[in-house]
N, C-alpha and C positions, 0 to 999 in steps of 0.2 A: 265831278264829283257824282261818284253813285248814288241812287235814291230807292228808297223801298216802299211801296205801298202797302198801306193795310189798314183795314176799317175806315176808309176813306181819308186816312192821314199820310201824310209824307215825310218820312223818314229818311233821315243819309245814314249809311252806313255805320258812319261813327257816333250815330244817338244810338243805334242799333248796339253796336259792340262795346260802348261804355254803360250802358242797360245793362248788357250781359257782364261786365267786371261785377258790379255791382251786386248785381243777383245771384253770382257765385260767392263774392263775399260775404254776404248776409247768409248763404248758405252754408258755409264756413265755419262762422259765428256759430250757427245755430248746432250744427255738428259738434263740437267743441264742447260747448257747455252740457251737451247732452250727453259726450261717452264720460266727460268729466262727473258728474252728477250721478253716470249711474256706475262708475269705479267708484265714487267716494261710498256707496252701498256698501263694498263688500273691503272687512276689516283688513283684509290682506294686503291692500292699495294703500291706505291711508299714508304711511311713511315716505313711500316711495312719492305719492300725491304733494306731500309736504316739503320734502326734498327738491323736487321740482318746480318748486314755489308757485303754486297753483292757485294761491291765496292772492297774489297779488297780480295773476290773469287774468281772475276773476271780477275781483272789485271793481276794474273799470264798466265791466258786463255789467254789473248792475245798475248803469247808466246807458245803457244799449237805446237804441232808438227803436228796436223790436223789442214788445212787451215778452216775447215767448225765449227770448236770450233774456233777459233781464229774472223773470221766470224761475228760471232753469240754472241761473247766475247764483240765484239765492237760494234755490234747491240744494246747489252743489256745495254752496256756504254751510248752509245748516246742519249737512252730513256730515263734513267735517267738523263742525264746530260739535256735535253730537258727541263725537268718539271719544274724546278725551276733554281734561280742564284745561292742557294746555293751548290745545287749537281753540277753545273757545275762549281762552285770554289772548288769541294771536286776532282774535276774531274783532276782541274791542279797543285790543293796542294797534291794530290796524286800521284806525278810522272807516271800517267796512260799517258799521252801524249806522252812522250818520248818513251812508250811502244808501243805503237799505231803505232806510224811512223814508229820502229827498227821492226816490224813483218810486214809492210806494205812494206817498201824496201826490204826484206828478202822475201816475196812471190813474188816481182817485180823480185830479183833475179834470184830465182828459175821458172819462167816464161821466163825468157831470155834464163837463159842455158838450159831450156827441147826445147825450140823453133830452138838453134841452134844443138840439137843432130839431129835433123830429115832433 
C-alpha cells in the first residue's frame, strides 16, 4: 500500500482519496444551494425551479452538516416562498418549517457549546 507523509502524519492513498471525495461532495452541495438561491431571486426562474421540484431538493439540505449549506438552502426557500402565496403554502405543507426551526436551534446549541469551551 502507498503512503503519503504530510505535516508529520502518515496517510494511506485511500485516506487521501476518501477525503478528496467528501470535499468534492461538500463543494457540490454549496454550489448547488448558491446557484438555486441566486436563480430564485429572479422572478422568471421561479416556475422553472418549482417544476424541477427544487423545494424537495432543498428540504434535506436544511439539516446539512455544513452551516453555509443550511443557511443558503433556507435563503433559497425563503425567496421561493416570498414569490407568491402558493409557494409559501407549499413551504408550510411540505413540512419545511419544522426542519428550518430544528436547523436553527441546532446551530444555536453549537454556538453555545463552542462559546463555553473558550
